[in-house]
C-alpha positions in Angstrom: 19.9 -24.5 7.0 19.1 -20.8 6.5 19.3 -18.7 9.6 15.8 -18.1 11.0 14.8 -14.4 10.8 11.6 -14.8 12.8 10.2 -16.4 15.9 6.8 -17.3 17.0 5.3 -15.9 20.2 5.4 -18.4 23.1 1.6 -18.9 22.9 1.4 -19.2 19.1 1.7 -22.7 17.7 1.8 -22.5 13.9 0.2 -25.9 13.6 -2.9 -24.5 15.3 -3.1 -21.3 13.4 -5.9 -21.1 10.8 -5.0 -20.5 7.1 -5.9 -17.1 5.6 -4.7 -14.4 3.3 -1.9 -12.1 4.5 -1.7 -8.3 4.0 1.9 -7.0 3.8 2.6 -3.4 4.7 6.2 -2.2 5.0 6.9 1.4 6.1 9.7 3.3 4.6 8.9 3.3 0.9 6.8 6.2 -0.5 3.1 6.1 0.3 1.1 9.0 -1.3 -1.8 10.2 0.8 -0.6 7.8 3.6 -3.0 5.2 2.0 -1.1 2.2 3.4 -0.5 3.7 6.8 -4.2 4.7 7.2 -5.3 1.3 6.1 -3.0 -0.5 8.6 -4.0 1.8 11.5 -7.7 1.2 10.7 -7.5 -2.6 10.6 -5.5 -2.7 13.9 -7.9 -0.4 15.6 -11.1 -2.0 14.2 -10.1 -5.6 15.3 -8.5 -7.4 18.2 -5.1 -8.2 16.8 -2.7 -10.7 18.4 1.0 -10.9 17.5 1.9 -14.4 16.4 5.4 -13.9 15.1 8.2 -11.2 15.1 11.2 -10.6 12.9 14.8 -10.1 14.0 14.9 -6.3 13.2 18.4 -6.0 14.7 19.8 -7.8 11.7 17.6 -6.1 9.2 17.5 -2.3 10.1 20.1 0.4 9.7 19.4 2.3 12.9 21.7 5.2 12.0 19.9 6.0 8.7 16.5 6.2 10.5 17.0 6.5 14.2 14.3 5.3 16.5 12.9 7.7 19.1 13.9 7.6 22.7 12.3 9.6 25.5 14.4 11.8 27.8 12.6 12.9 31.0 14.4 15.5 33.1 17.5 13.6 34.0 17.0 10.1 32.5 15.9 8.1 29.5 12.5 6.6 30.2 11.2 4.9 27.0 12.5 3.6 23.7 10.3 3.2 20.6 12.1 0.1 19.4 11.2 -0.8 15.7 9.3 -4.0 15.3 8.3 -6.1 12.3 5.3 -8.2 13.4 2.9 -10.7 12.0 -0.6 -10.1 13.5 -3.5 -12.6 13.5 -6.9 -10.9 12.9 -10.4 -11.9 12.1 -12.9 -10.2 9.8 -16.6 -9.5 10.7 -17.5 -13.1 9.9 -14.8 -14.6 12.0 -12.5 -15.4 9.0 -8.8 -15.4 9.8 -6.4 -13.2 8.0 -2.9 -11.9 8.8 -1.1 -8.6 8.7 2.7 -8.3 8.4 3.7 -4.7 9.1 6.7 -2.7 10.3 9.7 -0.9 8.9 10.9 -2.1 5.5 14.2 -3.9 6.2 17.3 -2.2 5.0 19.3 -5.4 4.6 18.8 -9.0 3.5 15.8 -8.7 1.3 16.1 -12.1 -0.3 16.5 -13.7 3.1 13.3 -11.9 4.3 11.5 -13.1 1.2 12.5 -16.7 2.1 11.4 -16.1 5.7 8.0 -14.8 4.6 7.6 -17.8 2.2 8.5 -20.1 5.1 5.8 -18.5 7.3 3.3 -18.9 4.5 4.0 -22.6 4.3 3.9 -23.2 8.0 0.6 -21.3 8.6 -1.1 -22.2 5.3 -1.2 -18.7 3.8 -2.0 -18.9 0.1 -2.4 -15.3 -0.9 -0.3 -12.1 -0.2 -1.8 -8.7 -0.7 -0.3 -5.2 -0.4 -1.5 -1.7 -1.2 0.0 1.8 -1.1 -0.6 5.2 -2.7 1.2 6.7 -5.7 0.8 10.3 -6.9 -1.1 10.9 -10.1 -2.4 13.9 -12.0 -6.0 13.1 -11.2 -8.7 15.2 -9.3 -10.0 14.1 -5.9 -13.6 14.7 -7.1 -13.6 11.7 -9.4 -13.5 8.0 -8.5 -10.2 6.9 -7.1 -8.3 4.7 -9.6 -5.6 2.1 -9.1 -2.9 0.2 -10.9 -3.3 -3.5 -10.2 -0.3 -5.9 -10.5 0.1 -9.5 -9.5 1.9 -12.8 -9.9 -0.9 -14.2 -12.1 -3.1 -12.6 -14.7 -6.2 -14.0 -13.1 -5.5 -11.9 -10.0 -5.6 -8.7 -12.0 -9.0 -9.2 -13.5 -10.3 -6.5 -15.9 -8.1 -3.7 -14.7 -6.3 -2.1 -17.6 -2.6 -1.1 -17.3 -1.8 2.6 -16.9 2.0 2.4 -17.4 4.2 0.9 -20.1 7.5 -0.6 -19.3 9.5 1.5 -16.8 12.3 0.9 -14.4 11.7 2.3 -10.9 13.4 1.9 -7.5 12.5 -1.4 -5.9 10.7 -2.0 -2.7 10.6 -5.2 -0.6 6.9 -5.6 -1.3 7.5 -5.5 -5.0 10.4 -8.0 -4.8 8.2 -10.3 -2.6 5.4 -10.2 -5.1 7.8 -11.1 -7.9 9.6 -13.9 -6.1 6.3 -15.4 -5.0 5.2 -15.4 -8.6 8.4 -17.1 -9.6 7.5 -19.9 -7.2 3.9 -20.1 -8.5 2.4 -18.5 -5.4 -0.4 -15.9 -5.4 0.5 -12.2 -4.7 -1.4 -9.1 -5.8 -0.7 -5.4 -5.2 -2.9 -2.3 -5.5 -1.1 1.0 -6.3 -3.8 3.6 -5.4 -3.9 6.7 -7.6 -3.7 9.7 -5.1 -4.2 13.2 -6.5 -0.6 14.6 -6.6 -1.6 17.7 -4.7 -2.7 15.5 -1.8 0.4 13.2 -1.9 1.8 14.7 1.3 -1.6 14.8 3.1 -3.8 12.1 4.7 -6.1 11.0 1.9 -8.6 8.6 3.6 -10.5 8.0 0.3 -7.3 6.3 -1.0 -7.1 4.0 2.0 -10.8 3.2 1.7 -10.2 2.3 -2.0 -7.4 0.0 -1.0 -9.5 -1.7 1.6 -12.4 -2.3 -0.9 -9.9 -3.7 -3.4 -8.5 -6.1 -0.7 -12.1 -7.2 0.1 -12.9 -7.9 -3.5 -9.6 -9.9 -3.9 -9.7 -11.9 -0.7 -13.5 -12.2 0.0 -12.9 -10.9 3.5 -15.6 -9.0 5.3 -13.4 -6.2 6.6 -14.7 -3.4 8.8 -15.0 -0.1 6.9 -17.4 2.2 8.8 -14.8 4.4 10.5 -12.7 4.6 7.4 -15.7 5.5 5.2 -16.7 8.2 7.6 -13.1 9.6 7.7 -13.0 9.6 3.9 -16.3 11.5 3.8 -15.1 14.1 6.2 -11.8 14.4 4.5 -13.3 15.1 1.1 -15.5 17.8 2.7 -12.4 19.4 4.2 -10.6 19.3 0.9 -13.5 21.0 -0.8 -13.6 23.7 1.8 -9.9 24.4 1.4 -10.1 24.4 -2.4 -13.0 26.9 -2.3 -10.8 29.3 -0.4 -8.1 29.3 -3.1 -9.0 30.3 -6.6 -5.7 29.2 -8.1 -6.0 25.7 -6.6 -9.7 25.6 -7.7 -8.7 26.4 -11.3 -6.0 23.7 -11.3 -8.4 21.1 -9.9 -11.1 22.1 -12.5 -8.5 21.6 -15.3 -7.7 18.1 -13.9 -11.4 17.4 -13.9 -11.8 18.4 -17.5 -8.7 16.3 -18.5 -10.1 13.3 -16.6 -13.5 13.6 -18.2 -12.1 13.9 -21.7 -9.8 10.9 -21.1 -12.8 8.9 -19.9 -14.9 9.8 -22.9 -11.9 8.8 -25.1 -11.9 5.3 -23.4 -15.6 5.0 -24.0 -15.5 6.0 -27.7 -12.1 5.1 -29.1 -11.4 6.6 -32.5 -8.3 7.2 -34.5 -9.9 10.5 -35.6 -10.8 11.7 -32.1 -8.8 14.8 -31.4 -10.1 16.0 -28.1 -7.9 13.7 -26.1 -4.7 14.1 -28.1 -3.0 16.4 -25.5 -3.4 13.8 -22.8 -0.2 12.0 -21.7 0.3 8.5 -23.0 0.8 5.5 -20.7 4.5 5.7 -21.4 4.6 9.4 -20.6 2.8 8.9 -17.4 5.2 6.1 -16.6 8.2 8.3 -17.3 6.8 11.0 -15.0 6.2 8.4 -12.3 9.7 7.1 -12.7 11.1 10.6 -12.3 9.1 11.0 -9.1 10.4 7.7 -7.7 14.0 8.7 -8.5 13.4 11.9 -6.5 12.1 9.9 -3.6 15.0 7.5 -3.8 17.6 10.4 -3.9 16.0 12.0 -0.8 16.4 8.8 1.3 
């Protein structure tokens, strides 16, 4: 029998937990605009979450590669921020159950973690896994936020058109989980939110709001969005103020806007003779640039 990597809280009986979709959010992989982090913080703050299970992080985390924080006060250590990988039970605005698995992405035993997550799904009755994070793209913040949708079954992707061709990129546990669930005929879908590359290191609330709306459309959950929508509105106003104060940045953003609009017109009026969009990067070129970016992130770890 496989070693059990998780345990239920003493007051959590899996037989009594209601089925529902599960959002997966592992920290540690890149997350442009902090789209995933903002989404997780918003959901936990907007609900009354309860922890129903926790993972054995001692067997999964390399503490020396990303040391936790410990507080030193005058002459003694007073507090330790121990890493935790937790499964939360939450309810939406209609009282519908859903789950959130969040914490540091394990350094070790990915396949064992996938097996453990699959076991949790069977025990609780979770039939759909969803995850979302931000990726940097050469797009302007002043246009609708796009996304790349991927999943274990074509029906989960809907009408979303692929942006990338075939590329090899550094793996993440969320990506492996999605693939393994698909191999066992389970439903998993992911949303890679297109964050303007010049905002990749900032907090881009509009990206998190786009992720939340995508999860709502996919799961049917009635998730709270008021605070996140307000933060997104204020964030865009702040971005506009900062851009107005820098002519060089303003010019670069305007160039992105023109490129975006030309590309959109090309999609609406496809023609072999259309020349106005010929300088736009192809899906394979975009994928190659994205792959180079991921290698940079991977080398920095």
